[in-house]
C-alpha positions as CSV (number, residue, x, y, z in Angstrom):
1,M,0.0,-0.2,0.2
2,T,3.0,2.1,-0.5
3,I,2.9,5.1,-2.8
4,Q,5.3,4.7,-5.6
5,S,7.1,6.4,-8.4
6,A,5.2,6.3,-11.6
7,D,8.3,6.5,-14.1
8,K,7.3,3.0,-15.0
9,F,4.2,2.6,-13.2
10,F,0.6,2.7,-15.0
11,D,2.8,3.8,-18.4
12,D,0.2,2.4,-20.4
13,V,-2.7,4.8,-19.2
14,D,-2.7,7.7,-21.3
15,F,-5.6,10.1,-22.7
16,T,-6.3,7.8,-25.7
17,S,-6.4,4.6,-23.8
18,I,-8.7,6.4,-21.3
19,I,-11.4,7.0,-24.3
20,S,-11.0,3.4,-25.2
21,T,-11.8,2.4,-21.8
22,V,-14.9,4.6,-21.3
23,K,-16.3,3.5,-25.2
24,G,-15.3,-0.2,-24.2
25,I,-17.4,-0.3,-21.2
26,M,-20.5,1.7,-22.5
27,T,-20.7,-0.6,-25.2
28,S,-20.4,-3.7,-23.7
29,D,-22.7,-5.5,-21.2
30,G,-20.4,-7.5,-19.9
31,S,-18.1,-5.2,-18.8
32,M,-20.8,-3.0,-17.3
33,S,-22.3,-5.7,-15.4
34,T,-18.5,-6.3,-13.7
35,I,-17.8,-2.9,-12.9
36,L,-21.0,-3.1,-10.9
37,D,-20.0,-5.6,-9.4
38,F,-16.7,-4.3,-8.7
39,E,-18.5,-1.1,-7.4
40,R,-20.9,-2.8,-5.1
41,V,-17.5,-4.3,-3.0
42,L,-16.1,-0.9,-2.5
43,D,-19.4,0.5,-1.6
44,E,-19.8,-2.6,1.1
45,A,-16.4,-1.7,2.2
46,D,-17.6,1.8,3.1
47,L,-14.7,3.2,0.9
48,Y,-17.0,6.4,-0.2
49,A,-16.8,7.2,3.7
50,Y,-13.1,8.4,3.1
51,Q,-12.1,11.6,1.6
52,N,-12.3,12.2,-2.0
53,W,-12.6,8.2,-2.9
54,I,-15.8,9.1,-4.5
55,K,-14.4,11.7,-6.9
56,G,-12.0,8.9,-8.7
57,E,-12.6,8.3,-12.5
58,L,-12.2,5.0,-14.0
59,V,-9.1,5.1,-16.5
60,D,-8.3,1.2,-17.3
61,G,-10.3,-1.9,-16.5
62,P,-12.0,-4.0,-15.9
63,V,-9.2,-6.2,-16.4
64,T,-10.7,-9.7,-15.8
65,G,-8.1,-12.4,-14.9
66,R,-8.5,-16.1,-13.9
67,Y,-9.4,-15.0,-10.0
68,T,-9.4,-11.4,-9.8
69,V,-11.0,-8.5,-11.5
70,K,-8.5,-5.2,-11.7
71,C,-9.5,-1.2,-12.5
72,T,-7.3,2.0,-12.2
73,F,-8.6,4.9,-10.9
74,M,-7.6,8.7,-11.6
75,W,-7.7,11.9,-9.1
76,P,-6.4,15.3,-9.9
77,Y,-3.0,15.8,-7.6
78,K,-5.2,18.2,-5.2
79,L,-7.5,15.8,-4.4
80,M,-5.6,13.0,-3.1
81,P,-7.6,10.0,-2.0
82,D,-7.7,9.2,1.8
83,P,-5.1,6.6,2.5
84,S,-7.0,5.2,4.9
85,G,-9.4,4.1,2.2
86,M,-6.5,1.9,1.0
87,K,-6.2,0.1,4.3
88,R,-9.9,-0.5,4.4
89,L,-9.8,-2.4,1.1
90,A,-6.5,-4.2,2.0
91,N,-8.3,-5.7,4.9
92,I,-11.2,-7.4,3.1
93,G,-8.6,-9.1,0.9
94,C,-8.0,-6.5,-2.1
95,N,-5.0,-5.8,-3.8
96,I,-3.7,-1.9,-3.8
97,K,-1.4,0.1,-5.8
98,M,-0.9,4.0,-5.5
99,A,1.2,6.3,-7.4
100,K,1.6,10.2,-8.4
101,S,2.1,10.6,-12.3
102,K,1.6,13.1,-14.8
103,L,-1.2,12.8,-17.8
104,K,-1.0,14.7,-20.7
105,V,-4.6,15.8,-22.0
106,P,-6.0,18.5,-24.6
107,I,-6.5,21.7,-23.1
108,H,-9.8,23.8,-23.4
109,V,-9.9,25.4,-26.7
110,K,-11.0,29.0,-26.9
111,S,-9.2,30.4,-29.8
112,S,-7.0,29.0,-33.0
113,D,-4.0,29.7,-30.7
114,D,-5.1,26.3,-29.0
115,F,-4.6,24.4,-31.7
116,I,-1.4,22.7,-32.6
117,P,-0.2,24.8,-35.7
118,G,-1.0,23.3,-39.0
119,S,-3.9,20.8,-37.4
120,H,-7.4,20.4,-35.8
121,F,-6.1,18.8,-32.8
122,P,-6.0,21.1,-29.4
123,K,-2.6,21.2,-28.2
124,M,-2.0,19.0,-24.8
125,V,-0.9,20.0,-21.3
126,E,0.7,18.1,-18.7
127,K,-1.4,17.3,-15.5
128,Q,-0.4,16.0,-12.0
129,V,-2.7,13.1,-10.8
130,W,-2.7,10.3,-8.3
131,F,-3.5,6.6,-9.8
132,V,-5.0,4.1,-7.7
133,Q,-5.2,0.5,-8.9
134,I,-7.5,-2.0,-7.1
135,E,-7.6,-5.6,-7.6
136,I,-10.5,-7.7,-5.8
137,P,-10.7,-11.2,-5.8
138,K,-13.6,-12.9,-7.6
139,D,-14.9,-15.0,-4.6
140,L,-15.2,-11.3,-2.7
141,M,-17.0,-10.0,-5.5
142,N,-19.9,-13.1,-5.7
143,E,-19.9,-13.2,-1.9
144,I,-21.6,-9.8,-1.7
145,K,-23.4,-9.7,-4.8
146,E,-26.7,-10.7,-3.7
147,G,-28.8,-8.4,-1.5
148,T,-26.3,-4.9,-2.1
149,I,-27.5,-1.7,-3.3
150,D,-25.0,0.1,-6.1
151,L,-24.4,3.7,-6.8
152,A,-26.5,4.2,-9.7
153,D,-28.8,6.7,-8.0
154,Q,-25.7,8.3,-6.1
155,T,-25.2,12.2,-7.2
156,I,-21.4,13.1,-7.4
157,D,-20.4,16.6,-7.7
158,L,-17.9,16.9,-10.9
159,D,-17.4,20.4,-10.2
160,D,-14.4,19.8,-8.0
161,I,-12.7,17.7,-10.2
162,D,-13.1,20.0,-13.0
163,Q,-11.8,23.0,-10.8
164,A,-8.9,20.9,-9.5
165,Y,-7.7,20.2,-12.8
166,E,-8.3,24.1,-13.8
167,D,-6.5,25.3,-11.0
168,D,-3.3,23.0,-11.8
169,L,-3.3,24.2,-15.3
170,D,-3.8,27.9,-14.6
171,K,-0.8,27.3,-12.0
172,E,1.1,26.1,-14.9
173,N,0.3,28.8,-17.3
174,T,1.2,31.3,-14.9
175,Q,4.3,30.1,-14.5
176,Q,5.2,29.8,-18.0
177,E,4.3,33.6,-18.6
178,D,6.6,34.5,-15.4
179,A,9.0,32.7,-17.2
180,G,8.6,34.2,-20.2
181,Q,8.5,38.0,-18.9
182,D,12.0,37.3,-16.9
183,D,13.6,36.4,-20.4
184,M,12.2,39.8,-21.6
185,N,13.6,41.5,-18.6
186,A,17.0,40.4,-19.3
187,D,17.2,40.4,-23.0
188,A,15.9,44.3,-22.4
189,M,18.9,44.8,-19.7
190,G,21.8,43.1,-21.9
191,G,21.7,40.1,-20.1
192,G,20.4,37.9,-23.3
193,M,24.2,36.6,-23.6
194,G,23.1,34.2,-26.4
195,M,21.0,32.2,-24.2
196,P,18.8,30.0,-26.2
197,P,14.8,31.0,-26.1
198,P,12.8,28.9,-23.4
199,P,10.8,25.4,-24.5
200,P,7.5,25.9,-26.1
201,P,4.9,25.5,-23.6
202,V,3.6,21.8,-24.1
């Protein structure tokens, strides 16, 4: 249950794979049924009583093995899920991995400057995130499948999630603008000294 470096962790999770995951679930009755069974285990464990767990977004899975089902969820960096929830899941037999990482996502298009030059694709920006991978034994899923209530009628406030990502983006843009202003000030004072220009924003 330790927090790991994500240099080689969850490398297969990117924006494209997340889109494929969502499409796969929406078009597969089997995947949707598995997700609901998976969700019942989390609900039965009272996981959503712990801070921010309800705000996790599914980004990979369900990956069904012979004995287990595995899903990976993502949170904005500032909305880290309470690690106590990981202990709760471990106590009922789940295997948990957690890592902090970065994910490139398209920016919100507001003008033509937001597109990659010469294309119709928006520019990408890097955001800090938390990944949590939860692996649940099939036996545990089957044991609590009957007589439980899923979260289909529960309302989740997505504004907090969107705002957290926007705050990260605003912070990054401000840092880039400040760096650009410093470079212009240095040039104006004769301090350029042939230094190369700063790299373009991601």
